N, C-alpha and C positions, 0 to 999 in steps of 0.2 A: 427789160424784168424779165424777161424771156431770156435772153443774153446773159444773162448776171446770173440767175439763176442754174445755164448750163454752165457758167463758166466755173463754177463754183465747186459742180457735181464735179470737173474736168480735172481738176487740184487735187480732189479728194478722194477718196477710196471707201471712206462712208460717210451719211448725213444721219446724224443720230436725230434729229426732229427737224420737221420744215411746217412754217405756217403760213399758208396761201391765202391772202386775201386782196381778190383782184375783180374788186368791183365786177362780179358777174361772169368773170374768164376763166375763176378754177382750174374748169375742167381742162381748158387749153393750153393750159399752164401744165396742168400734171401731163398731159397728153405731149406736148412737148417737150418730159423728159426723155422720152424713148427709153431705151435700154437701161437709161441712168438711171429708171425709177427704182429698177434692183439693186441699189447702193442707200436706200431712203430704208430705215430702221422705222420711224415714226410720224406723223402729219396729221395736220389739223386744215381743215377746206370748207370753204362755206357753198351754199347750193339753194338756189330754190325749191319750194316744196310742192307748189300746188298752182303758182302762177308764173308767167315769163315776165319776167321782172326786166330784163335786160334783152339787149335785141340779137343774143348767142342763144345755144342753148346750153345752160349749167343745173340738169335738174336732178336730184341727188339721184335717184333711180339708175340714171346713167353714168353716175360716177361710182357710186357702191359696184355696179354691175362690172366696172373697169376696170376698177382695184380690186374686185373679187378674183377676177380671173387670171389676176397678176400677183396673187398669192397675199395678199390680205385680209386682213381682218376688218369688217367697217362698222362703227357703232355712231348710229345718226340720232342727233338731237335734234328734236324739231320746235321749231318757234322761238328760233333767239332772236325777232323779230319784234313779236310782240301782236302780229298781224297775222303769225299763220304760216307765212308766203315764204322763209328763209330758215335753215338749219343748218347746223355745224356738221361736219365731218371726221370721228377724230377715227385713224387709221391707222394699224401694225403688221408689220408684215407677220404673217403667219410663224417662222421660225425664229423670231424675237421672241413670244408667246410662250413657245416651247421652250428656253430657254430660260424667261425670268424664273 
């Protein structure tokens, strides 16, 4: 999946929306985009809220900090699982917010 996402970014100058659901590897996918993250306007991913559900770190605070440092505004919707363990993160590039 990472190769597919990177290949898409290489072929396109801008990505309108990316929806990441990689079963606990969402943060890995985001970080793998590297400098191509700057061509993404908006997206959504899942993260863990208060439990480590997967063998990798996928905590929402880490993802929000990472995206915020790279020019995104994040909104977190807690408890998408019904158990308080997961959340959705919607992120939007700051320059897209100002132009909307």
